[in-house]
N, C-alpha and C positions, 0 to 999 in steps of 0.2 A: 503495499500500501505507498502511496505517494501522498507526502505530506508538506504542503511548504512552509507550515506554521512548525513542523517541528526540523526542518532542516534549518530555518530561520533560528531557528532558537540553538541548533548545534552550533551555527559559528559563531553566534552573539553572546553563547556562554561554554566554555571550550568544555569545560567538565561535564556538562550536560551533551557537548556533542559527543566524547566518550562512552556515553553511555551505550551498551549495545541495542539493536532496534526493538530483541523483547521485552529491555528492560524499558525502554520508552514506549513500547504498547500497553506495559500493564500498568503503566499511569492513564493513559488515553483510556484503557477500558474501565479503570478503577472509577473515573470520572463521568464518563458515559454510563457504566450500570449505578453506580451511587445513586445520581439524578432521577436514572429509571427507578430502583427501589425508594427512593423520597419520595416521587410522586404517586408511586402505586399503594406504599405500607405505611408512610410516615404522614400521608396531605398534605404534602407540600410543604412540610415545616418541619425539617427534624430539629428535637433536642431531645432531652433523656426523658420528658415526663414523655412524650411520644413513644420515645424507646422502649419503654417501662408499659405504657397501654398496650403496646403491638404484642409486646411480648405476651403478657399473661390473656391476650387474644389466643395466641396459637393452640396447637395440643401440646399437651406438657411431654408428648413422644418427641417434638423436636427438638426441643431443649437437653433433652438425655441422650441423642444421637452422635452417633462414633463421630461426623461429620463437626457438630460444635464441640466437643471433647477433644479432638485435633486440636482443631484452633486454639482452644483452651491452652491446651498444651506447648503449643509454639509460641503461644504470647508470655507464659510463664517462665520460659527458656530463655526469651527474650528479655522480660522486662524485669527479673527478679537475679538475684545473684548473693550467691553467702547469706540467702536469711532474707536480704532488705532487696529493697530496689534499684535498681541499675541507673547508671546514667542516662540510659535511654529511655527509663521510665520520664524523667524531667522532663525530658522534649515532646512528651505527649501534652503538654501541659494542662492536664485533667484539671486544675482550678477554675479554666476558663469554662467549664461543663459543669461547675458546683462540687469538683470534686465526686463523682459518682457512687455509693459503697459498692455498686454490683461489680467495679470494676476491679477494685480492692480485695471482695471477696472472690471475684473467680481466680485472682492471679495467685492470693495463699491456697486457696485449695478449698475454702470454705463455702463456699454458694453451692445453694440448692442449683436442681436442672435448669428453670427459668433464673435466676442469679446468673450463673454461669454463660447463659445466650445474651443475656443485658448487661453483662461486664464486655462479653468479643465485642455487641455492638456499638457501646459505650465507647472502645479503645477504636473501631473503624469509625465511627462517628469523629473520632478525635483524629485520626487520618486526613480525613476528607475535611474539615476546618483548615488543618496546616495547611494541605496543601491549597484549598481555595483562598486561603487566609495571608499565604506564602511564607509560612513559617516552614514548608521542607526545603526551598533554595537557598537556607540560609546553606545547605552542603550541597546542593544543585543535586539534590535527589538520590543520593548514592547512597545504596543499600535498604532502596525501599522497593524493590523486585518481588521478592516472599511478602511484605505486606500485603501490596498491590495486589497479588495474585490469589493471596490466601484470603485476601478480605471476596475478591471478586465473587470464588470459591462460593464460599460462605451465602452472599448476597443470591446469586444464583441458586443456591437450593434451597434455600427459604422461598423464593417468590415460585421456585418450583411446585415446593409442597404446601403451597399458600395457594394456589390460585390466584395467583397474581396476575394472571394472562385473561382471565375472564370478561368479556368489555362491558358486562354488568354487574361485576363484582361490587357490593357494597363500599362506598367512603368509611371508612375509620370514623369514628367519631371524633370531636376534639377533647 
């Protein structure tokens, strides 16, 4: 796929230009899929309150799935070191989302299946905010491929298992 914007950014931001095509596409895929997920599942206005509402109204079995547990394990390995939070955890800027308790409980292995799913979505929401508000450009999107690919995999899976594609699917209440 050819993109004038990706070519332009690659010329203007050398570190971005050194990313592989797969790394760049992970960013593009995440941005597109998040906006679709937000429109279909979070009533076009993502925040932790809407994420909690969304998770509460899913079948509990979704939160207990291996897909969710695998992502939670990935996040634990990335954001917990020697029993405490890693430097990467600070870069999530969770304080800007009022430090959602579900994220901490998920990372420390204390949450139930719904809290684990809400914690994963809370981190993905921070990825979205940090990408769209520019924080991820502080390090030219380096080391983000796994974050974005794993996040988009969960979002796709949730939408597949929650009828997000039905044209007449009822909108979630606020």
